[in-house]
C-alpha positions as CSV (number, residue, x, y, z in Angstrom):
1,X,15.3,34.5,33.3
2,X,15.3,35.3,29.6
3,X,18.1,33.8,27.4
4,X,20.8,36.4,26.5
5,X,20.6,38.4,23.2
6,X,23.1,37.4,20.6
7,X,23.4,40.2,18.0
8,X,20.1,40.5,16.1
9,X,18.8,37.3,17.7
10,X,16.2,37.5,20.4
11,X,14.7,34.2,21.7
12,X,11.1,35.0,21.4
13,X,9.0,32.4,23.1
14,X,5.6,31.6,21.6
15,X,3.0,32.4,24.3
16,X,0.4,30.0,25.4
17,X,-2.2,32.2,23.7
18,X,-0.3,31.9,20.4
19,X,-0.3,28.2,19.6
20,X,1.5,27.0,16.6
21,X,-1.5,25.0,15.3
22,X,-5.0,24.3,16.2
23,X,-4.0,20.9,17.4
24,X,-1.4,22.4,19.7
25,X,-3.9,24.5,21.8
26,X,-2.9,24.1,25.4
27,X,-5.1,21.8,27.3
28,X,-6.7,20.1,24.3
29,X,-5.1,16.7,25.2
30,X,-6.4,16.9,28.8
31,X,-9.9,18.0,27.8
32,X,-10.5,15.2,25.4
33,X,-11.8,17.5,22.7
34,X,-8.9,16.7,20.5
35,X,-5.8,14.5,20.9
36,X,-2.5,16.3,21.0
37,X,-0.6,15.7,17.6
38,X,3.1,15.3,17.7
39,X,5.7,15.6,14.9
40,X,7.5,12.5,13.8
41,X,10.8,13.1,11.9
42,X,13.5,11.0,10.3
43,X,17.1,12.2,9.5
44,X,17.8,10.4,6.2
45,X,21.5,9.6,6.3
46,X,23.4,6.3,6.3
47,X,25.4,4.6,9.0
48,X,28.8,5.7,7.6
49,X,27.7,9.4,7.4
50,X,27.2,10.0,11.1
51,X,29.2,12.8,12.7
52,X,30.6,10.4,15.3
53,X,32.4,8.5,12.5
54,X,33.8,11.6,10.7
55,X,37.3,11.1,12.1
56,X,37.3,7.4,11.0
57,X,35.5,7.5,7.6
58,X,36.5,10.1,5.1
59,X,33.7,11.7,2.9
60,X,35.7,10.9,-0.1
61,X,35.3,7.2,0.7
62,X,31.5,7.3,1.2
63,X,30.7,5.8,-2.2
64,X,32.9,2.7,-1.3
65,X,30.6,1.7,1.5
66,X,27.4,-0.4,0.9
67,X,24.5,2.0,1.0
68,X,21.6,0.7,3.2
69,X,19.4,3.7,3.1
70,X,17.1,2.3,0.3
71,X,16.1,-0.8,2.2
72,X,15.8,0.8,5.5
73,X,13.8,3.6,4.1
74,X,11.4,1.1,2.5
75,X,10.8,-0.5,5.9
76,X,10.2,2.9,7.5
77,X,7.7,4.0,4.9
78,X,5.9,0.7,5.3
79,X,5.9,1.1,9.0
80,X,4.3,4.5,8.8
81,X,1.8,3.3,6.3
82,X,0.7,0.5,8.7
83,X,0.1,3.2,11.4
84,X,-1.5,5.7,9.0
85,X,1.2,8.3,9.9
86,X,2.8,11.0,7.9
87,X,6.1,12.4,8.9
88,X,8.9,14.8,7.9
89,X,12.1,13.4,6.3
90,X,15.2,15.6,6.8
91,X,17.3,14.4,3.8
92,X,20.9,14.7,2.8
93,X,21.4,16.0,-0.8
94,X,24.0,13.4,-1.1
95,X,21.4,10.7,-0.7
96,X,18.9,12.5,-3.1
97,X,21.6,12.8,-5.7
98,X,22.4,9.0,-5.7
99,X,18.9,7.6,-4.7
100,X,16.3,9.8,-6.2
101,X,13.6,7.1,-6.2
102,X,14.0,6.8,-2.4
103,X,13.4,10.5,-2.1
104,X,10.5,10.6,-4.6
105,X,8.9,7.8,-2.6
106,X,8.8,10.1,0.5
107,X,6.6,12.8,-1.2
108,X,4.6,10.2,-3.3
109,X,3.4,8.6,0.0
110,X,2.3,11.9,1.4
111,X,5.3,12.7,3.7
112,X,7.1,16.0,4.0
113,X,10.6,16.4,2.5
114,X,13.0,18.8,4.2
115,X,16.7,19.5,4.1
116,X,19.5,18.1,6.1
117,X,22.2,19.8,4.2
118,X,24.1,18.2,1.3
119,X,26.8,16.0,3.0
120,X,26.3,16.2,6.7
121,X,28.8,19.0,7.5
122,X,28.2,20.6,10.8
123,X,27.4,24.3,10.7
124,X,30.4,24.9,13.0
125,X,32.7,23.7,10.1
126,X,31.2,26.2,7.6
127,X,31.6,29.9,6.9
128,X,28.3,31.9,6.3
129,X,29.1,31.8,2.6
130,X,29.6,28.0,2.4
131,X,26.6,27.5,4.6
132,X,24.5,29.6,2.3
133,X,25.7,27.6,-0.7
134,X,25.0,24.3,1.1
135,X,21.4,25.1,2.1
136,X,20.6,26.7,-1.2
137,X,22.0,23.9,-3.3
138,X,20.4,21.2,-1.3
139,X,17.0,22.9,-1.4
140,X,17.1,23.2,-5.2
141,X,18.3,19.6,-5.6
142,X,15.4,18.2,-3.3
143,X,12.8,20.3,-5.1
144,X,14.1,19.3,-8.5
145,X,14.0,15.6,-7.6
146,X,10.5,15.6,-6.3
147,X,8.7,18.8,-7.6
148,X,7.7,19.7,-4.0
149,X,8.7,22.8,-2.1
150,X,11.2,22.4,0.7
151,X,10.6,24.7,3.6
152,X,12.3,23.0,6.6
153,X,15.9,22.4,7.6
154,X,17.7,20.5,10.3
155,X,21.4,21.1,10.9
156,X,23.6,18.0,11.1
157,X,24.2,17.1,14.7
158,X,22.0,20.0,15.9
159,X,25.1,22.3,15.2
160,X,23.3,25.6,15.4
161,X,24.2,27.0,18.8
162,X,25.4,30.3,20.5
163,X,28.3,30.7,18.1
164,X,26.3,29.9,14.9
165,X,23.1,31.7,15.3
166,X,23.9,33.6,12.1
167,X,22.8,30.4,10.3
168,X,19.2,31.0,11.1
169,X,19.3,34.4,9.4
170,X,20.7,32.7,6.3
171,X,17.9,30.1,6.3
172,X,15.3,32.7,6.4
173,X,16.9,34.6,3.6
174,X,17.1,31.4,1.5
175,X,13.3,30.8,1.8
176,X,13.1,28.3,4.6
177,X,10.1,28.7,6.9
178,X,11.3,26.6,9.8
179,X,14.4,25.0,11.4
180,X,14.9,22.2,13.8
181,X,18.5,22.8,14.6
182,X,18.9,24.0,18.2
183,X,18.9,21.5,20.9
184,X,18.3,23.1,24.4
185,X,20.4,20.6,26.4
186,X,24.0,20.1,27.5
187,X,25.9,17.5,25.4
188,X,29.5,16.9,24.7
189,X,29.0,17.4,20.9
190,X,26.1,20.0,20.7
191,X,23.5,21.8,22.6
192,X,22.4,25.3,23.8
193,X,20.8,24.8,27.2
194,X,19.8,28.5,27.5
195,X,17.6,28.2,24.4
196,X,13.8,27.9,24.8
197,X,12.4,24.3,25.0
198,X,9.5,25.1,22.7
199,X,9.0,26.7,19.3
200,X,10.3,30.3,19.1
201,X,11.2,33.0,16.6
202,X,15.0,33.4,16.7
203,X,15.5,36.5,14.6
204,X,14.4,40.0,15.4
205,X,11.3,40.7,13.4
206,X,11.7,37.5,11.3
207,X,9.3,34.8,10.4
208,X,11.4,31.8,10.7
209,X,10.4,29.4,13.4
210,X,12.9,27.3,15.3
211,X,11.5,24.0,16.6
212,X,13.6,22.2,19.2
213,X,13.5,18.5,19.7
214,X,11.5,17.6,22.7
215,X,12.9,17.8,26.2
216,X,11.5,17.7,29.7
217,X,12.5,19.8,32.7
218,X,13.3,17.7,35.8
219,X,14.8,19.1,39.0
220,X,15.7,22.3,37.2
221,X,17.5,20.5,34.4
222,X,16.5,20.1,30.7
223,X,16.7,16.5,29.7
224,X,16.4,15.1,26.2
225,X,13.4,12.8,25.4
226,X,12.9,13.3,21.7
227,X,14.6,10.3,20.2
228,X,18.1,9.4,18.9
229,X,20.5,7.5,21.2
230,X,18.4,8.4,24.3
231,X,15.4,6.4,22.8
232,X,17.7,3.4,22.5
233,X,19.5,3.8,25.8
234,X,16.6,4.2,28.2
235,X,13.5,2.0,28.7
236,X,10.6,2.8,26.4
237,X,8.5,3.7,29.5
238,X,10.7,6.8,29.9
239,X,9.9,8.1,26.5
240,X,6.2,7.5,26.9
241,X,6.2,9.2,30.3
242,X,8.1,12.2,29.0
243,X,5.9,12.6,25.9
244,X,2.7,12.3,28.0
245,X,4.1,15.0,30.3
246,X,4.7,17.4,27.3
247,X,1.2,16.6,25.7
248,X,-1.0,16.4,28.8
249,X,1.0,18.4,31.4
250,X,2.2,21.3,29.2
251,X,-0.4,21.0,26.5
252,X,2.3,21.1,23.8
253,X,3.1,19.0,20.7
254,X,6.2,16.9,21.0
255,X,9.0,16.4,18.4
256,X,10.7,13.0,17.8
257,X,13.5,11.9,15.5
258,X,15.4,8.9,14.5
259,X,17.7,7.6,11.7
260,X,17.3,4.8,9.1
261,X,20.4,3.1,10.5
262,X,18.9,2.9,13.9
263,X,16.4,0.1,12.7
264,X,19.3,-1.8,11.1
265,X,21.3,-4.0,13.5
266,X,22.8,-5.9,10.5
267,X,24.7,-2.8,9.3
268,X,28.5,-3.3,8.7
269,X,30.4,-2.7,12.0
270,X,33.2,-0.2,11.9
271,X,36.5,-1.1,13.6
272,X,38.9,1.2,15.6
273,X,36.0,3.3,17.2
274,X,36.4,4.7,20.7
275,X,34.4,2.8,23.2
276,X,31.9,5.7,23.8
277,X,31.3,6.2,20.1
278,X,30.8,2.4,19.6
279,X,28.4,2.3,22.6
280,X,26.3,5.2,21.5
281,X,26.0,4.0,17.9
282,X,25.3,0.3,18.3
283,X,23.3,0.2,21.5
284,X,20.0,-1.6,21.2
285,X,19.7,-1.3,17.4
286,X,17.8,-4.6,17.5
287,X,15.1,-3.1,19.8
288,X,14.5,0.2,18.0
289,X,11.9,-0.9,15.5
290,X,9.8,-2.7,18.1
291,X,10.0,0.4,20.3
292,X,8.9,2.6,17.3
293,X,5.9,0.4,16.8
294,X,4.8,1.1,20.4
295,X,5.5,4.8,20.1
296,X,3.5,5.2,16.9
297,X,0.6,3.3,18.5
298,X,0.6,5.1,21.7
299,X,0.6,8.8,20.4
300,X,-0.8,10.8,17.5
301,X,1.7,11.9,14.9
302,X,2.0,14.1,11.7
303,X,4.4,16.1,9.6
304,X,6.5,19.1,10.9
305,X,4.8,21.5,8.6
306,X,1.2,20.5,9.6
307,X,2.0,20.4,13.4
308,X,4.0,23.6,13.7
309,X,3.1,25.9,10.8
310,X,-0.5,27.1,11.3
311,X,-0.9,27.8,7.6
312,X,1.0,24.8,6.2
313,X,0.4,24.1,2.6
314,X,1.9,21.5,0.3
315,X,3.0,23.5,-2.7
316,X,4.7,22.6,-5.9
317,X,8.2,23.7,-6.4
318,X,8.8,26.6,-8.7
319,X,10.6,26.3,-12.1
């Protein structure tokens, strides 16, 4: 059954005969002719900026907290170098403004820089006008810092859903070529389970590509398997099985994400958090980096633009 139409939006599934890249051709992983290449992504935000803490830490106080992004990013960049992997970094404008050297290191080491909005405000908190200003200003800032074009966007907390699909029209109008902002699962804070699991064109006649984080369908349900808290909660074998199923069983590239604070068990602990928030945020932080080492070794990885945009080019930003 096709997902419902929302205004101008029609969820147009990419067909098996219309792969997003040459590496994404169905069956390639099984035939042995070419390994399936997946997209590795990092949401560049600090521990005090997560949406789960927004009722406990005011944005006006962010500068009072010790920023751990520079050290954690150095570890991540070194980790990727050891495995010969290039990735996409969805980066807050707030981080780029205060730590431009960190952001320049991303592009200098061959990775893709993409937008995560300026200060991690969910799309559900913004009007279309404020959202347009946010994605436009952040794009300009990131491009000014690095001199590289920014064509990708990920909404904080995957906050593009059935009530905020207008945001995808805005992204296309502002020059973005792809988004990774719709999560086709049920979750208490986000999710749009009726959305397609694989890349699709969300706007009628548009060119913007929406690339959901990886999920697997089990017993009729769409289950998350593309990183975040699920990667820390479940045994590594579950993630390996799910990604193999996507690569070999479905002949599709996977999409994985994590945050710099997830490899940082020494981060300052916040008091007064609800038990569920505390559990989700701090669970298995001490195991994440070792699990990432295994994930990077077990599968093939590259940047979002090179995995999902068939004619991906690394261009210089305009004046």
